[in-house]
C-alpha positions as CSV (number, residue, x, y, z in Angstrom):
1,M,-0.1,-0.2,0.0
2,F,1.1,3.5,-0.9
3,Y,-0.2,6.5,1.0
4,T,-0.6,10.4,0.5
5,Y,-0.8,12.4,3.8
6,I,-1.3,15.8,5.1
7,L,0.0,17.2,8.5
8,F,-0.5,20.5,10.2
9,S,1.5,22.5,12.7
10,E,-0.2,24.9,14.7
11,S,3.1,26.5,16.2
12,I,3.9,27.8,12.3
13,N,0.4,27.6,11.2
14,K,1.4,25.2,8.0
15,Y,0.4,22.3,5.9
16,Y,2.5,19.6,4.7
17,A,1.7,17.0,2.4
18,G,3.7,13.9,1.4
19,H,3.8,9.9,0.1
20,T,5.0,7.1,1.3
21,S,4.8,3.2,1.8
22,D,5.1,3.2,5.5
23,L,2.9,6.0,6.8
24,N,4.1,5.1,10.7
25,N,7.3,5.2,9.9
26,R,7.1,8.2,8.0
27,L,5.2,10.4,10.9
28,E,7.7,9.0,13.2
29,E,10.6,10.9,10.8
30,H,9.1,14.1,10.5
31,G,8.7,14.1,14.3
32,K,12.6,13.9,14.4
33,D,13.6,16.5,12.2
34,K,14.7,14.1,9.4
35,S,12.7,16.4,6.7
36,K,14.2,19.7,5.7
37,F,10.6,21.5,6.1
38,T,8.8,20.1,8.7
39,G,12.1,19.8,10.5
40,Q,11.4,23.8,11.6
41,C,9.1,22.4,14.4
42,N,8.1,19.2,16.4
43,D,3.9,19.8,16.2
44,W,3.1,18.0,13.3
45,K,-0.3,15.9,13.4
46,L,-1.7,13.8,10.7
47,V,-4.6,15.9,9.4
48,K,-5.6,13.5,6.5
49,S,-4.0,10.4,5.1
50,F,-5.3,8.6,1.6
51,E,-4.8,4.9,0.9
52,F,-3.7,3.9,-2.9
53,E,-2.3,0.3,-4.6
54,T,0.1,2.1,-6.5
55,K,2.7,4.8,-6.0
56,T,1.8,6.2,-9.1
57,E,-1.6,7.0,-7.3
58,A,-0.2,8.6,-4.2
59,I,2.0,10.9,-6.1
60,R,-0.4,11.8,-8.4
61,L,-2.8,13.2,-5.6
62,E,-0.1,14.9,-3.6
63,L,0.8,16.3,-6.3
64,K,-2.7,17.6,-6.7
65,I,-3.1,18.8,-3.7
66,K,0.0,20.9,-3.7
67,K,-1.0,22.4,-6.8
68,R,-4.3,23.3,-5.6
69,G,-2.9,24.7,-2.0
70,I,-2.9,22.0,1.0
71,R,-5.3,24.8,3.3
72,R,-7.7,25.0,0.1
73,F,-7.9,21.3,-0.5
74,I,-8.4,20.6,2.9
75,E,-11.2,23.3,3.1
76,S,-12.8,21.5,0.2
77,L,-13.1,18.3,2.2
78,K,-14.9,20.1,4.9
79,K,-18.0,20.5,2.7
């Protein structure tokens, strides 16, 4: 399985979107400052995740989210 996920940091009021094949491990890495952008703070919370059969599908959604704007994408889900 592959995942597209969205994180939110309250301290910097920012969203982050990514994709992975191991969601739990990737979230742990974000919490340990192993990522350039998410290393800015350590209060990242998982907002939403999507599961896919292929890596291509996960990447495709990640790019769609980033192109639209992560905050706008999240807001569109609430409607």
